C-alpha angles and dihedrals in degrees: 000000000000123000114189143120122300096239103107099183114115089239088072098046094108105019112125127214096041091131138008101253135230114319125194105194126211111291096031114120145154091046121161129198116182128169098359133143114210115188147170099008134129094247116005097210126002119189117190127218111292117117112203105193096189096050137008121267084224134014110193125181142164090011136138120214113183147158101021124168094219117004141346097217122010113186121187109196089317137135119247134175114190133175137163091016131143117207116181148157104020123162098227115003131357088206124016126181102172102164107035132262139141120293135172124184122182128181094352127152115217114183121165113188101134115166106195095081141015105262118205098170127087123256091241122041122186125186139159107200148040130212120245118183089341095308122109113238117205119240105170121227092219095181139356109170125177115185128180090353136141118225110182141141149138095285126091090237123030099176119067133172140169117223101192087135102036098188096054103052106092118174137147134191109196125182090348134142105230137179105214140156118263088233091070114088104239090171088079099107092194087068107022121040125175095337130169104228124211096340121145107244091212100226117197094246117343093180089060093044093251103145099172112122124261117234091257096049115137087215092071116115092353098114126112106257092211090064095041092058089064091049098030096157121066129217090283093045093254118145117257095194103053099083137043094302145328117284122231119254133025097308131065113213110237113197 
């Protein structure tokens, strides 16, 4: 299912900000998006602040979100489960969780190399508060877990977070390829486990939005098998567990 603007001329094929995007308002829950392509909006998916502890506000799988003016996914104290998703080419953040919540991303490819503006913000932004009348108000980031994912882009640092409340910002990148500044302590095993740091994932053709892995990609066979068994089929319905090991990201390289 394709969501995009209604201008069908080729001139508008890759123009962001043609429509607002998909918005799940406060109170909406148990939503499912599967096999969608969401393109050329302001914010691809916005999920307002309702945390449903027993079930995700949104489960999104096998979906492409690309070419957004602002953000691909913007979660406001919500609950999201995502797997086999590709989020690319967003003007500010590919994924932004500015006021806490619960988030799990498995086998997702996040690549932010947009060319229509000069981006200075990271692909992933994590926060746990907002400011009201000059005073920070706590909104705990209870969980942000990224497993077997690729987080890459044109910036020097593609993971950003604000630790105003240090004890309520809980995130983990496990068996992920990440592009991250040297100033960030990736030796903290509570947050970074078995990562590939600042390695080019070698996509087939990033400029043409082809995010399958090249044969020489360092992301091949580097996934955690325990996670891959839960998501054993990739975006193209290829098995992740039939070769030497699961690949990182949404696509399994088939030789």
